[in-house]
C-alpha positions in Angstrom: 5.4 175.4 -116.8 2.2 176.2 -118.2 -1.2 175.5 -116.2 -3.7 175.1 -118.6 -7.7 174.0 -118.4 -9.7 171.8 -121.2 -12.9 170.6 -121.2 -14.6 167.7 -122.7 -18.1 169.0 -124.0 -20.7 166.6 -125.4 -23.7 166.8 -126.8 -27.4 164.8 -126.3 -25.7 162.2 -128.5 -22.7 161.9 -126.9 -20.6 163.6 -129.7 -17.6 165.4 -128.3 -16.8 169.0 -129.9 -13.3 169.0 -131.1 -11.8 172.6 -132.0 -9.3 172.8 -135.0 -6.5 175.0 -134.1 -3.9 176.3 -136.2 -0.7 176.7 -134.7 1.9 173.9 -135.0 1.4 172.9 -138.3 -2.5 172.7 -136.9 -3.9 170.1 -134.5 -7.5 169.0 -132.9 -8.0 169.6 -129.4 -11.0 169.7 -127.0 -11.8 173.3 -125.9 -9.2 174.9 -123.3 -6.8 177.4 -122.3 -4.0 178.3 -120.1 -5.1 179.9 -116.7 -4.5 183.5 -115.9 -2.9 184.8 -113.1 -4.8 183.8 -109.7 -7.4 181.8 -111.8 -8.3 178.2 -110.9 -9.2 175.3 -113.4 -12.8 175.7 -113.0 -12.7 179.6 -113.7 -10.8 179.0 -117.0 -12.8 176.5 -118.3 -15.6 178.5 -117.9 -14.0 181.5 -119.6 -12.7 179.5 -122.3 -15.9 178.1 -123.3 -17.1 181.5 -123.1 -14.7 182.9 -125.1 -14.5 180.1 -127.8 -18.0 178.9 -127.9 -20.1 181.8 -126.7 -21.6 179.7 -124.1 -23.1 181.5 -120.8 -21.5 180.1 -117.9 -24.6 179.7 -115.9 -25.9 177.4 -118.8 -22.9 175.2 -118.1 -22.4 172.1 -115.3 -19.0 171.6 -114.9 -18.5 167.8 -114.2 -15.4 166.2 -112.4 -12.1 166.1 -113.4 -11.5 163.3 -115.6 -7.8 163.3 -116.6 -4.1 165.0 -116.2 -1.9 165.2 -119.1 1.5 166.7 -119.1 2.7 167.9 -123.0 6.0 169.9 -123.9 5.4 172.1 -127.1 5.5 175.1 -128.7 3.6 178.1 -127.5 4.4 181.3 -129.6 7.3 179.8 -130.5 9.0 178.8 -127.2 9.0 175.4 -126.1 6.6 174.9 -122.8 5.7 172.1 -120.3 2.1 172.2 -120.2 0.0 170.5 -117.5 -3.6 170.0 -118.4 -6.6 168.9 -116.2 
């Protein structure tokens, strides 16, 4: 099992940011990542927004968890069950 965090990022006009990922024949998704050892979901979310978007974590106000999703898919060529919050 792979734990992951995703963020719904919205602008002032309520538009949602989606990123295009090239793996698995390509797909669109909200910014996110798998958790590193000892990391919680909020910390992973802030780290990923910094890495993928260059957003300073001090400029981010995380809201509440909105959803949970479990998905089986390929990661680096191997099947994993990913649980996203």
